[in-house]
MARVEX-877771 format. One record per residue: x, y, z of N, C-alpha, C, O, CB in turn; residue number from 1; chain; residue in three letters. Coordinates in steps of 0.05 Angstrom, whole numbers, padded with zeros to 5 digits. Glycine has a CB too. Layout:
ATOM,X,Y,Z,X,Y,Z,X,Y,Z,X,Y,Z,X,Y,Z,NUM,A,ALA
...
REM end
This chain:
ATOM,-00041,-00380,-00056,-00023,-00357,-00073,-00005,-00354,-00056,-00006,-00350,-00032,-00036,-00327,-00080,1,A,VAL
ATOM,00019,-00357,-00072,00033,-00330,-00054,00055,-00311,-00069,00064,-00313,-00091,00049,-00342,-00026,2,A,GLN
ATOM,00061,-00288,-00042,00074,-00271,-00058,00096,-00266,-00047,00098,-00268,-00022,00062,-00250,-00063,3,A,LEU
ATOM,00121,-00258,-00064,00154,-00256,-00048,00155,-00230,-00056,00148,-00223,-00078,00184,-00277,-00060,4,A,GLN
ATOM,00166,-00210,-00033,00173,-00184,-00046,00202,-00180,-00036,00210,-00179,-00013,00152,-00158,-00039,5,A,ALA
ATOM,00214,-00178,-00057,00249,-00176,-00053,00267,-00153,-00070,00258,-00140,-00089,00262,-00205,-00064,6,A,SER
ATOM,00288,-00149,-00062,00305,-00119,-00073,00305,-00100,-00051,00308,-00077,-00058,00290,-00101,-00101,7,A,GLY
ATOM,00301,-00102,-00024,00296,-00080,-00013,00321,-00079,-00002,00336,-00098,-00006,00272,-00077,00005,8,A,GLY
ATOM,00331,-00054,00014,00365,-00054,00024,00362,-00023,00037,00340,-00013,00042,00396,-00057,-00009,9,A,GLY
ATOM,00387,-00011,00041,00396,00010,00053,00409,00029,00022,00428,00022,00008,00419,-00001,00080,10,A,LEU
ATOM,00397,00046,00021,00409,00066,-00005,00413,00094,00009,00403,00096,00031,00384,00069,-00035,11,A,VAL
ATOM,00425,00115,-00002,00422,00144,-00001,00410,00152,-00015,00406,00145,-00039,00439,00159,-00001,12,A,GLN
ATOM,00396,00180,00008,00377,00196,-00013,00394,00205,-00039,00418,00209,-00043,00365,00225,00003,13,A,ALA
ATOM,00367,00207,-00058,00373,00207,-00086,00386,00178,-00101,00393,00176,-00124,00393,00230,-00089,14,A,GLY
ATOM,00387,00164,-00088,00393,00142,-00104,00366,00113,-00103,00349,00110,-00086,00425,00132,-00091,15,A,GLY
ATOM,00368,00100,-00121,00351,00080,-00137,00353,00050,-00122,00374,00039,-00112,00363,00078,-00170,16,A,SER
ATOM,00322,00038,-00122,00321,00012,-00115,00299,-00004,-00125,00278,00001,-00113,00320,00011,-00089,17,A,LEU
ATOM,00298,-00026,-00150,00283,-00046,-00147,00271,-00058,-00135,00285,-00075,-00123,00287,-00055,-00151,18,A,ARG
ATOM,00245,-00059,-00131,00231,-00083,-00117,00219,-00109,-00137,00208,-00101,-00157,00204,-00069,-00100,19,A,LEU
ATOM,00220,-00128,-00135,00203,-00149,-00146,00187,-00163,-00123,00193,-00169,-00100,00219,-00169,-00162,20,A,SER
ATOM,00164,-00168,-00139,00142,-00184,-00130,00135,-00201,-00145,00124,-00196,-00167,00121,-00172,-00124,21,A,CYS
ATOM,00144,-00234,-00133,00133,-00254,-00150,00110,-00273,-00130,00107,-00277,-00105,00160,-00273,-00165,22,A,ALA
ATOM,00096,-00282,-00158,00076,-00291,-00146,00076,-00320,-00159,00087,-00331,-00178,00051,-00272,-00149,23,A,ALA
ATOM,00058,-00328,-00140,00062,-00365,-00141,00031,-00371,-00135,00024,-00358,-00116,00087,-00384,-00111,24,A,SER
ATOM,00011,-00387,-00147,-00012,-00392,-00151,-00031,-00374,-00158,-00052,-00372,-00146,-00017,-00402,-00135,25,A,GLY
ATOM,-00025,-00359,-00180,-00037,-00328,-00188,-00027,-00321,-00205,-00003,-00322,-00201,-00035,-00306,-00173,26,A,LEU
ATOM,-00033,-00312,-00226,-00024,-00299,-00255,-00027,-00267,-00244,-00045,-00257,-00233,-00048,-00308,-00287,27,A,THR
ATOM,-00004,-00258,-00251,-00006,-00224,-00249,-00013,-00212,-00268,-00018,-00188,-00267,00016,-00209,-00244,28,A,VAL
ATOM,-00015,-00228,-00295,-00024,-00211,-00318,-00056,-00217,-00309,-00068,-00202,-00325,-00013,-00223,-00352,29,A,GLY
ATOM,-00074,-00227,-00296,-00098,-00231,-00284,-00107,-00219,-00260,-00127,-00225,-00247,-00101,-00253,-00280,30,A,SER
ATOM,-00093,-00204,-00257,-00093,-00191,-00223,-00088,-00167,-00217,-00071,-00155,-00230,-00074,-00203,-00204,31,A,ALA
ATOM,-00102,-00156,-00199,-00085,-00127,-00192,-00073,-00125,-00172,-00086,-00131,-00152,-00098,-00105,-00190,32,A,ALA
ATOM,-00049,-00116,-00168,-00025,-00127,-00148,-00020,-00099,-00140,-00023,-00083,-00159,00005,-00146,-00164,33,A,VAL
ATOM,-00014,-00090,-00120,-00005,-00067,-00111,00017,-00065,-00086,00025,-00084,-00072,-00028,-00055,-00106,34,A,GLY
ATOM,00023,-00039,-00086,00051,-00034,-00076,00047,-00019,-00050,00035,00002,-00054,00070,-00017,-00096,35,A,TRP
ATOM,00055,-00024,-00019,00038,-00017,00005,00065,-00012,00023,00082,-00029,00024,00014,-00042,00017,36,A,PHE
ATOM,00067,00009,00034,00092,00009,00049,00077,00019,00079,00055,00030,00081,00118,00032,00034,37,A,ARG
ATOM,00094,00014,00100,00089,00020,00123,00117,00026,00140,00136,00009,00139,00071,00000,00132,38,A,GLN
ATOM,00118,00053,00156,00151,00070,00162,00131,00058,00196,00110,00051,00204,00161,00121,00149,39,A,ALA
ATOM,00157,00065,00205,00149,00055,00245,00124,00083,00248,00119,00104,00237,00192,00064,00279,40,A,PRO
ATOM,00111,00064,00271,00092,00084,00286,00073,00099,00262,00059,00118,00268,00112,00108,00306,41,A,GLY
ATOM,00075,00090,00236,00053,00103,00220,00036,00079,00210,00045,00057,00216,00064,00122,00194,42,A,LYS
ATOM,00012,00080,00198,-00007,00065,00179,00007,00059,00152,00024,00072,00139,-00034,00083,00174,43,A,GLU
ATOM,-00008,00030,00148,-00001,00031,00126,-00016,00038,00103,-00040,00038,00101,00006,00015,00125,44,A,ARG
ATOM,00009,00049,00076,-00004,00071,00056,00000,00059,00031,00020,00046,00025,00009,00101,00057,45,A,GLU
ATOM,-00018,00065,00017,-00015,00056,-00015,00011,00073,-00025,00021,00094,-00017,-00045,00066,-00035,46,A,PHE
ATOM,00019,00054,-00047,00045,00070,-00054,00032,00073,-00090,00024,00094,-00100,00084,00047,-00046,47,A,VAL
ATOM,00032,00054,-00100,00025,00044,-00132,00014,00018,-00145,00032,00001,-00144,00048,00044,-00146,48,A,THR
ATOM,-00007,00009,-00156,-00014,-00014,-00167,-00015,-00010,-00198,-00008,00006,-00215,-00038,-00023,-00155,49,A,GLY
ATOM,-00028,-00033,-00197,-00029,-00045,-00233,-00043,-00059,-00240,-00035,-00082,-00236,-00010,-00057,-00246,50,A,ILE
ATOM,-00072,-00056,-00255,-00090,-00073,-00256,-00086,-00092,-00279,-00069,-00091,-00297,-00113,-00060,-00255,51,A,ASN
ATOM,-00105,-00108,-00276,-00097,-00131,-00300,-00087,-00129,-00327,-00083,-00106,-00333,-00117,-00146,-00306,52,A,TRP
ATOM,-00084,-00139,-00339,-00072,-00130,-00371,-00096,-00124,-00391,-00094,-00109,-00410,-00051,-00157,-00388,53,A,SER
ATOM,-00115,-00133,-00386,-00140,-00122,-00404,-00144,-00101,-00403,-00151,-00088,-00423,-00164,-00130,-00401,54,A,GLY
ATOM,-00139,-00087,-00372,-00146,-00058,-00368,-00120,-00041,-00366,-00119,-00017,-00371,-00164,-00054,-00341,55,A,VAL
ATOM,-00103,-00054,-00361,-00066,-00043,-00349,-00065,-00011,-00339,-00044,00002,-00336,-00038,-00043,-00381,56,A,GLY
ATOM,-00091,-00001,-00334,-00079,00026,-00323,-00064,00025,-00285,-00067,00009,-00267,-00109,00050,-00326,57,A,SER
ATOM,-00050,00050,-00285,-00036,00046,-00270,-00040,00072,-00246,-00045,00096,-00250,-00012,00040,-00284,58,A,LYS
ATOM,-00036,00058,-00221,-00040,00084,-00200,-00019,00096,-00175,-00024,00079,-00159,-00065,00075,-00184,59,A,TYR
ATOM,-00006,00108,-00166,00003,00126,-00156,-00004,00142,-00133,-00021,00159,-00136,00004,00135,-00171,60,A,TYR
ATOM,00009,00138,-00107,00010,00159,-00091,00023,00186,-00099,00045,00189,-00109,00022,00150,-00071,61,A,ALA
ATOM,00003,00204,-00092,00023,00238,-00106,00054,00236,-00092,00074,00248,-00100,00005,00279,-00087,62,A,ASP
ATOM,00052,00214,-00068,00087,00225,-00060,00101,00210,-00075,00124,00208,-00065,00101,00222,-00027,63,A,SER
ATOM,00101,00197,-00093,00117,00180,-00105,00113,00177,-00139,00125,00160,-00152,00113,00154,-00091,64,A,VAL
ATOM,00093,00198,-00150,00091,00203,-00179,00113,00218,-00184,00116,00239,-00172,00067,00216,-00188,65,A,LYS
ATOM,00128,00211,-00201,00153,00219,-00221,00172,00208,-00210,00193,00214,-00221,00160,00248,-00226,66,A,GLY
ATOM,00174,00197,-00196,00198,00180,-00182,00196,00149,-00184,00214,00134,-00191,00199,00186,-00152,67,A,ARG
ATOM,00170,00143,-00176,00167,00111,-00173,00159,00100,-00202,00147,00115,-00217,00142,00103,-00150,68,A,PHE
ATOM,00167,00070,-00209,00147,00062,-00232,00141,00035,-00235,00159,00019,-00239,00156,00071,-00257,69,A,THR
ATOM,00112,00027,-00233,00108,00001,-00234,00099,-00015,-00252,00077,-00011,-00261,00097,-00003,-00221,70,A,ILE
ATOM,00114,-00036,-00262,00114,-00054,-00281,00106,-00076,-00280,00107,-00084,-00257,00131,-00056,-00289,71,A,SER
ATOM,00095,-00099,-00302,00092,-00114,-00303,00108,-00136,-00318,00117,-00127,-00339,00077,-00108,-00304,72,A,ARG
ATOM,00116,-00169,-00315,00125,-00184,-00322,00117,-00214,-00325,00120,-00235,-00312,00140,-00179,-00312,73,A,ASP
ATOM,00104,-00205,-00350,00082,-00232,-00348,00103,-00257,-00354,00095,-00278,-00344,00051,-00231,-00376,74,A,ASN
ATOM,00117,-00259,-00363,00140,-00277,-00373,00144,-00287,-00346,00138,-00311,-00341,00168,-00262,-00388,75,A,ALA
ATOM,00154,-00271,-00324,00163,-00280,-00287,00141,-00288,-00284,00139,-00313,-00283,00171,-00257,-00259,76,A,LYS
ATOM,00120,-00273,-00282,00099,-00263,-00265,00105,-00254,-00244,00095,-00263,-00224,00083,-00276,-00259,77,A,ASN
ATOM,00128,-00229,-00246,00130,-00214,-00230,00111,-00185,-00229,00093,-00185,-00247,00155,-00211,-00231,78,A,THR
ATOM,00112,-00158,-00212,00112,-00143,-00209,00130,-00125,-00192,00130,-00124,-00168,00096,-00145,-00207,79,A,VAL
ATOM,00146,-00111,-00212,00170,-00093,-00198,00159,-00070,-00199,00140,-00063,-00213,00198,-00091,-00213,80,A,ASP
ATOM,00171,-00056,-00182,00178,-00031,-00170,00198,-00004,-00168,00207,00005,-00147,00178,-00038,-00156,81,A,LEU
ATOM,00201,00006,-00194,00225,00017,-00195,00222,00035,-00182,00199,00045,-00182,00236,00023,-00217,82,A,GLN
ATOM,00248,00049,-00160,00237,00072,-00146,00267,00086,-00148,00287,00074,-00144,00222,00065,-00112,83,A,MET
ATOM,00265,00112,-00156,00291,00135,-00163,00284,00154,-00146,00264,00155,-00132,00293,00150,-00195,84,A,ASN
ATOM,00307,00173,-00146,00300,00205,-00127,00295,00190,-00100,00272,00193,-00092,00264,00227,-00138,85,A,SER
ATOM,00310,00174,-00083,00291,00165,-00063,00301,00192,-00039,00321,00206,-00038,00297,00126,-00053,86,A,LEU
ATOM,00276,00192,-00019,00282,00209,00000,00285,00190,00022,00287,00166,00016,00261,00232,00004,87,A,LYS
ATOM,00286,00197,00048,00293,00191,00078,00255,00178,00082,00247,00157,00092,00307,00229,00102,88,A,ALA
ATOM,00240,00198,00072,00211,00197,00084,00203,00171,00070,00184,00160,00082,00189,00223,00077,89,A,ASP
ATOM,00216,00155,00042,00207,00142,00039,00216,00103,00049,00212,00081,00038,00203,00153,00018,90,A,ASP
ATOM,00229,00111,00073,00243,00091,00084,00219,00076,00096,00206,00091,00111,00265,00101,00104,91,A,THR
ATOM,00211,00057,00094,00184,00039,00110,00191,00004,00101,00211,-00003,00090,00145,00051,00093,92,A,ALA
ATOM,00168,-00013,00110,00175,-00036,00102,00153,-00034,00076,00132,-00022,00077,00174,-00061,00125,93,A,VAL
ATOM,00160,-00046,00058,00147,-00044,00027,00131,-00078,00028,00141,-00100,00031,00178,-00040,-00005,94,A,TYR
ATOM,00105,-00070,00024,00093,-00094,00018,00073,-00097,-00010,00059,-00079,-00020,00079,-00099,00042,95,A,TYR
ATOM,00078,-00128,-00019,00062,-00128,-00049,00030,-00136,-00037,00023,-00146,-00016,00077,-00156,-00076,96,A,CYS
ATOM,00020,-00131,-00054,-00008,-00141,-00051,-00023,-00151,-00075,-00019,-00137,-00095,-00025,-00119,-00040,97,A,ALA
ATOM,-00042,-00175,-00082,-00061,-00178,-00093,-00084,-00187,-00099,-00096,-00202,-00084,-00057,-00178,-00099,98,A,ALA
ATOM,-00092,-00181,-00119,-00128,-00202,-00118,-00128,-00205,-00150,-00113,-00194,-00166,-00170,-00180,-00104,99,A,THR
ATOM,-00149,-00223,-00155,-00154,-00228,-00177,-00168,-00211,-00186,-00181,-00197,-00170,-00161,-00248,-00180,100,A,ARG
ATOM,-00170,-00206,-00218,-00184,-00187,-00226,-00177,-00166,-00228,-00153,-00162,-00233,-00199,-00185,-00216,101,A,GLY
ATOM,-00200,-00142,-00225,-00185,-00106,-00228,-00205,-00098,-00207,-00229,-00102,-00201,-00186,-00083,-00265,102,A,SER
ATOM,-00186,-00084,-00200,-00195,-00068,-00179,-00211,-00031,-00189,-00233,-00022,-00181,-00164,-00066,-00159,103,A,LEU
ATOM,-00191,-00019,-00208,-00206,00006,-00213,-00182,00020,-00196,-00161,00010,-00188,-00243,00009,-00202,104,A,GLY
ATOM,-00192,00044,-00194,-00194,00059,-00172,-00195,00054,-00144,-00189,00071,-00127,-00211,00068,-00175,105,A,SER
ATOM,-00201,00028,-00137,-00206,00019,-00112,-00185,00002,-00105,-00184,-00015,-00087,-00231,00007,-00109,106,A,SER
ATOM,-00165,00011,-00123,-00141,-00010,-00110,-00128,00009,-00100,-00104,00003,-00098,-00120,-00030,-00131,107,A,GLY
ATOM,-00133,00037,-00089,-00118,00040,-00066,-00123,00040,-00040,-00114,00054,-00022,-00108,00057,-00067,108,A,THR
ATOM,-00143,00018,-00039,-00149,00010,-00013,-00149,-00019,-00003,-00163,-00038,-00011,-00172,00018,-00009,109,A,ASN
ATOM,-00131,-00021,00017,-00114,-00045,00022,-00137,-00066,00031,-00130,-00090,00031,-00088,-00040,00048,110,A,SER
ATOM,-00164,-00063,00038,-00177,-00081,00040,-00183,-00095,00014,-00182,-00120,00014,-00196,-00072,00053,111,A,ARG
ATOM,-00188,-00083,-00008,-00192,-00087,-00033,-00172,-00118,-00038,-00179,-00136,-00053,-00183,-00057,-00052,112,A,ARG
ATOM,-00153,-00120,-00026,-00134,-00146,-00039,-00132,-00167,-00019,-00131,-00163,00005,-00101,-00138,-00047,113,A,TYR
ATOM,-00131,-00190,-00028,-00140,-00215,-00024,-00112,-00237,-00009,-00111,-00256,00007,-00153,-00224,-00054,114,A,ASP
ATOM,-00094,-00223,-00022,-00068,-00237,-00023,-00034,-00206,-00018,-00026,-00185,-00029,-00069,-00257,-00062,115,A,TYR
ATOM,-00026,-00224,00005,-00003,-00206,00027,00019,-00225,00017,00015,-00249,00013,-00007,-00207,00068,116,A,TRP
ATOM,00047,-00207,00012,00069,-00223,00022,00079,-00202,00045,00072,-00182,00056,00093,-00231,-00004,117,A,GLY
ATOM,00100,-00221,00047,00119,-00219,00078,00133,-00189,00071,00139,-00190,00048,00150,-00250,00084,118,A,PRO
ATOM,00138,-00169,00080,00143,-00149,00072,00177,-00148,00064,00194,-00164,00072,00132,-00131,00092,119,A,GLY
ATOM,00184,-00118,00039,00213,-00119,00046,00222,-00088,00065,00208,-00068,00068,00230,-00121,00012,120,A,THR
ATOM,00249,-00094,00077,00252,-00070,00083,00264,-00050,00061,00279,-00059,00044,00266,-00072,00106,121,A,GLN
ATOM,00260,-00031,00060,00275,-00009,00048,00288,00019,00067,00273,00026,00085,00255,00002,00026,122,A,VAL
ATOM,00303,00027,00066,00317,00032,00086,00333,00063,00069,00354,00057,00059,00337,00002,00097,123,A,THR
ATOM,00325,00092,00067,00339,00113,00053,00349,00138,00073,00336,00155,00085,00319,00125,00031,124,A,VAL
ATOM,00378,00133,00073,00397,00151,00088,00400,00183,00084,00410,00190,00063,00421,00139,00081,125,A,SER
ATOM,00395,00197,00097,00397,00228,00088,00423,00230,00092,00434,00252,00088,00378,00251,00105,126,A,SER
REM end
């Protein structure tokens, strides 16, 4: 299984970015997929997650609710993260992670994911 995150970059505060996590060897429609981020000097933290299509539930960290949206494109086998109203505090390396099946509410726990992709840098200038 390989995951590849893309779409990171430099954006001004208040701007938007869209990240995409492309999967191979795993069908995102049958998996739980999460986005995590890690800022310099901080621990990796949960951002948002989506369960497999049969459940379809989505979870968001309080810090991104109302600004970030996770979505799945089964045809492209990708999970996207639309980030709006970006703040300087959103600056981090963003990682996508996946595991087969459903995680339910435990999808906020990074240890529940079996597969991780290399991160993509998001920098928000204030």
